[in-house]
C-alpha positions as CSV (number, residue, x, y, z in Angstrom):
1,M,24.9,46.0,-20.9
2,N,25.4,43.1,-23.3
3,K,22.9,40.2,-23.5
4,N,25.2,37.6,-21.9
5,L,25.8,39.9,-18.9
6,K,22.1,40.5,-18.5
7,I,21.4,36.8,-18.5
8,A,24.1,36.2,-16.0
9,A,22.7,38.9,-13.7
10,W,19.2,37.4,-13.9
11,T,20.6,34.0,-13.2
12,V,22.4,35.2,-10.1
13,A,19.3,37.1,-8.9
14,L,17.2,34.0,-9.4
15,A,19.7,31.7,-7.7
16,T,19.9,34.1,-4.8
17,G,16.1,34.2,-4.5
18,V,15.9,30.4,-4.6
19,A,18.6,30.2,-1.9
20,V,16.8,32.7,0.3
21,L,13.5,30.8,-0.1
22,Y,15.3,27.5,0.7
23,V,16.8,28.9,3.8
24,A,13.5,30.3,4.9
25,R,11.7,27.0,4.3
26,T,14.5,25.1,6.1
27,N,14.3,27.5,9.1
28,A,10.5,27.1,9.2
29,S,10.8,23.3,9.0
30,Y,13.5,23.3,11.7
31,A,11.4,25.5,14.0
32,E,8.3,23.2,13.5
33,D,10.3,20.1,14.1
34,R,11.8,21.6,17.3
35,G,8.4,23.0,18.5
36,V,9.8,26.6,18.7
37,D,9.1,29.9,17.1
38,L,11.2,31.1,14.1
39,K,13.2,33.6,16.2
40,T,14.3,30.8,18.6
41,A,15.1,28.5,15.7
42,A,17.2,31.3,14.1
43,L,19.1,31.9,17.3
44,E,19.8,28.2,17.8
45,Q,21.1,27.9,14.3
46,M,23.4,30.9,14.8
47,A,24.9,29.1,17.9
48,N,28.1,28.5,16.0
49,Y,31.2,27.9,18.0
50,N,34.4,28.2,16.1
51,V,38.1,27.1,16.5
52,G,39.6,29.1,19.4
53,D,36.3,29.4,21.3
54,V,35.9,27.8,24.7
55,A,33.4,24.9,24.3
56,P,30.2,25.4,26.1
57,D,29.7,23.0,29.0
58,L,27.3,20.1,28.7
59,A,26.0,18.0,31.7
60,Y,23.8,15.1,30.7
61,P,23.1,11.6,32.1
62,D,24.8,8.5,31.0
63,P,22.7,5.3,30.6
64,S,22.8,4.6,34.4
65,G,21.5,8.1,35.1
66,K,24.8,9.6,36.3
67,V,25.3,13.1,35.0
68,I,28.7,13.6,33.2
69,K,29.9,17.1,32.6
70,L,32.0,17.8,29.5
71,S,34.1,20.2,31.7
72,S,35.1,17.3,34.0
73,L,37.3,16.0,31.2
74,R,39.5,19.1,31.1
75,G,43.2,18.2,31.0
76,K,42.6,15.7,28.2
77,V,42.1,16.2,24.5
78,V,38.4,15.4,24.0
79,L,36.3,14.6,20.9
80,L,32.8,15.8,21.5
81,D,30.8,13.5,19.2
82,F,27.1,14.1,18.4
83,W,25.7,10.9,17.0
84,A,22.7,8.5,17.3
85,S,22.1,4.8,17.1
86,W,19.8,5.2,14.0
87,C,22.3,7.4,12.1
88,R,24.0,5.1,9.5
89,P,27.0,7.5,8.8
90,C,27.5,7.8,12.6
91,R,27.6,4.0,13.0
92,M,29.9,3.7,10.0
93,E,32.3,6.2,11.6
94,N,32.3,4.5,15.1
95,P,35.0,1.9,14.3
96,N,37.4,4.7,13.3
97,V,36.6,6.6,16.5
98,V,37.1,3.4,18.6
99,R,40.4,2.7,16.9
100,V,41.7,6.2,17.4
101,Y,40.5,6.2,21.0
102,N,42.3,3.0,21.8
103,Q,45.5,4.2,20.1
104,Y,45.6,7.7,21.7
105,K,43.8,7.4,25.0
106,D,47.1,7.4,26.9
107,A,49.1,9.7,24.6
108,K,50.7,12.9,25.7
109,F,49.7,15.9,23.7
110,T,51.0,19.5,23.6
111,S,47.7,20.6,24.9
112,G,46.6,17.8,27.2
113,K,47.4,14.4,28.6
114,G,45.3,11.5,27.2
115,F,42.5,11.4,24.7
116,T,38.8,10.6,25.3
117,V,35.4,10.9,23.8
118,Y,32.3,12.6,25.1
119,S,29.5,11.0,23.2
120,Y,26.2,12.9,23.0
121,S,23.4,10.9,21.5
122,L,20.4,12.3,19.7
123,D,18.5,9.1,20.4
124,Q,15.0,8.9,21.8
125,N,15.0,5.2,22.6
126,K,17.3,4.3,25.5
127,D,17.4,0.6,24.6
128,G,18.5,1.4,21.0
129,W,21.1,3.8,22.3
130,V,22.5,1.3,24.9
131,A,22.5,-1.5,22.4
132,A,24.5,0.6,19.8
133,I,27.1,1.4,22.4
134,A,27.6,-2.3,23.1
135,Q,27.4,-3.4,19.4
136,D,29.9,-0.8,18.3
137,Q,32.1,-1.5,21.3
138,L,32.4,2.2,22.3
139,A,34.9,1.7,25.1
140,W,35.1,5.2,26.5
141,P,32.9,5.9,29.6
142,N,31.4,9.2,28.6
143,H,28.1,8.4,26.9
144,T,25.4,10.9,27.4
145,S,21.9,11.8,26.1
146,D,18.7,13.5,27.2
147,L,16.8,11.1,24.9
148,K,15.0,14.0,23.2
149,G,16.1,13.2,19.6
150,W,16.3,16.3,17.4
151,N,15.1,18.3,20.3
152,A,18.2,17.4,22.3
153,E,19.3,20.4,24.4
154,G,23.0,19.8,23.9
155,A,22.6,19.7,20.2
156,G,20.8,23.0,20.4
157,V,23.6,24.6,22.4
158,Y,26.0,23.7,19.6
159,G,23.6,24.4,16.8
160,V,23.9,20.9,15.5
161,R,21.6,20.3,12.5
162,S,23.2,17.1,11.1
163,I,25.1,14.2,12.5
164,P,27.7,12.9,12.9
165,M,29.2,16.2,14.1
166,T,32.3,16.5,16.1
167,Y,34.3,19.1,18.0
168,L,37.9,18.4,19.0
169,L,38.8,20.2,22.3
170,D,42.2,20.8,23.8
171,G,43.0,20.2,27.5
172,E,41.7,23.7,28.4
173,G,38.4,23.1,26.8
174,K,39.0,25.2,23.7
175,I,37.7,24.1,20.3
176,I,40.7,23.2,18.1
177,A,38.9,21.6,15.2
178,K,35.4,20.8,14.0
179,G,33.8,18.1,11.8
180,L,36.8,15.7,11.9
181,R,36.0,12.2,10.6
182,G,38.0,9.4,9.1
183,P,41.7,9.9,8.7
184,A,41.4,13.7,9.4
185,L,40.8,12.9,13.1
186,E,43.9,10.8,13.5
187,E,46.0,13.3,11.5
188,K,45.0,16.1,13.8
189,L,45.8,14.0,16.9
190,K,49.2,13.0,15.5
191,S,50.0,16.7,14.8
192,M,49.4,17.4,18.5
193,L,51.6,14.8,20.0
194,K,54.5,15.9,22.3
């Protein structure tokens, strides 16, 4: 084996070891933050729903305490949006989501009639959450949260570890896209118009 090849092999081995240590430390930190054991944390992080999967149902209260089920929106194209009032990137994305909502809420799609948003907040402070909804003029009626922050049950179901995170669902509740932000969301919706 020549010298350069040996150096490359050691570099890969070292990088792999560093990556494994990083993942282990991240998992331990995640488990500690969530107050769960490492096995539970690993299972939560593996909760990875992909395009084509039926989206797991969520049922959480809105600011008035009324429980809204994600499945109650079947028949429409739905953006499941994990966000929080304290999340700067989320707040910066909100004007785009509002614009797209207003433009497509009554549209006819190949896989649903109308478009709406099911917002799931990772807030812990109800006043901050409600104020952000008003400040950002989030016009859709489906705002939910269990006010548990990073311990939010809905985020755990979907394995959400960073926000904003979105899942686009068709009228049958199947995931048709993940992580859409900015122009990508509108482009996807345009491609689905009847």
